[in-house]
C-alpha positions, 0 to 999 in steps of 0.5 A, spaced: 796 383 737 802 380 737 809 382 734 815 381 731 818 375 729 823 374 721 822 370 717 828 366 715 830 367 707 835 361 703 836 367 697 842 370 701 849 367 701 851 365 708 856 370 709 850 375 708 848 378 714 842 378 710 841 370 709 836 372 714 831 376 711 827 379 717 821 382 716 818 387 722 811 385 724 806 389 727 800 388 732 793 389 735 793 391 736 796 392 736 795 387 736 798 389 733 802 385 737 803 380 731 809 387 723 810 384 717 809 377 717 804 376 723 796 376 725 793 382 728 790 378 734 785 380 740 784 381 747 779 376 751 772 381 751 774 385 745 768 382 741 763 385 747 760 391 743 761 397 746 756 403 747 754 408 743 754 415 745 762 414 749 768 415 745 774 409 747 782 411 747 786 406 748 794 405 749 797 399 748 805 397 751 808 391 748 814 387 749 816 381 744 823 376 746 824 372 741 830 367 740 831 361 736 831 361 728 827 355 725 827 351 719 822 346 717 821 345 725 829 345 727 832 349 729 837 353 726 840 358 730 839 357 737 843 365 738 840 370 734 835 374 738 830 379 735 827 384 741 821 389 740 818 394 743 811 397 741 806 403 743 801 404 740 794 408 741 788 408 740 781 411 738 774 410 737 767 412 735 761 407 738 755 408 733 749 405 731 748 401 725 741 400 723 736 398 729 741 392 733 748 393 730 753 397 733 760 400 728 766 402 731 770 406 727 777 407 730 785 409 727 791 407 730 798 410 730 804 405 733 812 406 734 816 400 736 823 399 736 827 393 734 833 390 736 837 385 734 843 380 737 848 376 735 845 377 729 852 380 724 850 385 719 843 387 722 843 394 726 836 396 729 830 399 727 826 405 730 819 410 729 812 410 726 809 404 725 804 403 719 797 407 722 791 403 721 784 405 720 778 400 721 770 399 722 769 393 726 761 391 727 759 388 732 751 384 730 748 381 738 745 375 737 742 373 744 744 378 748 741 375 754 746 369 754 753 374 751 752 372 744 756 376 739 758 375 733 764 381 730 766 382 723 772 386 723 776 389 717 783 393 719 787 397 713 794 398 714 796 404 710 803 404 708 806 410 712 811 407 716 818 409 717 822 404 710 829 403 707 830 400 703 837 400 704 835 396 711 833 389 712 830 391 718 825 396 718 818 397 722 814 400 715 812 395 711 813 399 704 805 396 702 798 396 704 795 390 708 788 389 709 786 384 716 779 381 716 776 377 723 770 374 725 769 374 732 765 369 737 763 369 744 758 365 747 757 365 755 757 358 756 755 359 764 753 365 769 760 367 770 765 363 763 765 364 756 768 363 750 771 366 745 773 364 737 776 368 732 779 366 724 783 372 721 786 372 714 791 377 712 792 380 705 799 383 703 800 388 697 806 386 694 813 392 697 817 394 690 823 396 695 825 390 699 833 390 699 839 394 697 837 391 690 830 393 691 827 387 688 819 385 689 816 382 695 810 378 696 807 375 701 801 370 701 795 370 706 796 368 712 791 365 718 791 365 724 785 362 729 785 363 736 780 360 741 779 362 748 776 361 756 774 367 760 771 368 766 767 373 768 766 375 776 760 380 779 765 386 782 766 393 781 771 393 777 767 387 771 774 383 772 774 378 767 780 373 766 782 368 760 787 365 757 787 360 750 790 358 744 792 362 737 795 358 731 798 362 725 799 359 718 800 361 711 804 367 710 810 364 705 813 370 702 816 371 694 822 374 692 822 376 684 817 370 683 822 366 687 819 362 693 822 363 699 820 356 703 817 360 710 810 357 710 808 361 718 805 354 722 806 357 729 802 355 735 802 359 742 798 360 748 796 367 752 793 369 758 790 376 760 786 379 765 782 385 765 778 390 770 776 398 771 779 401 776 774 407 775 768 407 772 771 409 766 779 406 767 781 400 765 787 396 765 789 388 762 795 385 762 798 379 759 803 374 757 804 369 751 809 364 748 810 360 741 809 353 743 811 350 736 814 353 730 814 351 724 820 357 721 822 363 723 824 366 730 820 362 736 817 368 740 820 366 747 815 370 751 811 376 750 808 382 755 802 386 754 799 392 757 793 396 755 791 401 759 783 404 756 779 410 757 772 411 756 769 418 756 
């Protein structure tokens, strides 16, 4: 769940602070998250199937600090900043699907606060983000080798806070679908490789900006690769890290391409452990290594609390 970048737009005159069209990005997950121009993402250990009959409740807290606006790989505004604070709650109910597959129906609600700095004409945005529903399906391939495949579709509902008069919003005012394909395999007794491919498909926003223009966005793709290490302790502690690459997602405003195609690479590290038989804590850190267009994420902190009941 990666969060909050903005998209540089060439259409606005230099005198208007809306020479930038800012898009709030939703997670994973909150992702989140990662709201309009970023992928949902995933955390280490996400591809291990949950146990049917045991519901899961998760709370995510994410802070992202973005600074410096890039266009075609070059800084065009080094002073601009966009800070984001996101809180998300997620409920899942794992169930058996057939003889060996496991489904994990779920829904999530989120609230966010976006705070721009050194960006004339833009004001803070806060409120409820777009909720999502999902039904991931886990396919155990070889449990002895900790090998699993996951297909996870997510559907975002356009119910978040949105005002067409503002260029910065928490909600997106459009439908959105996210499709993840995850894979994990044990490399040894303790090490795992975790891979993910993701595609984000966007509906149109036909009330963008004060003039109520039509905003469309091309699909955004993300690939993610990580190595994790599983401890044999009471907390089932897991640590890991990897790289994530996003590409695509160019915007069109009234049919005019904005030349803001995303092409960024980031690294992330995470650690999780059970502090009781039914309570797990996960902490993570991420930052961009390279950014082609939009804000560069200077740092992102994530905290997740998971309760099994």
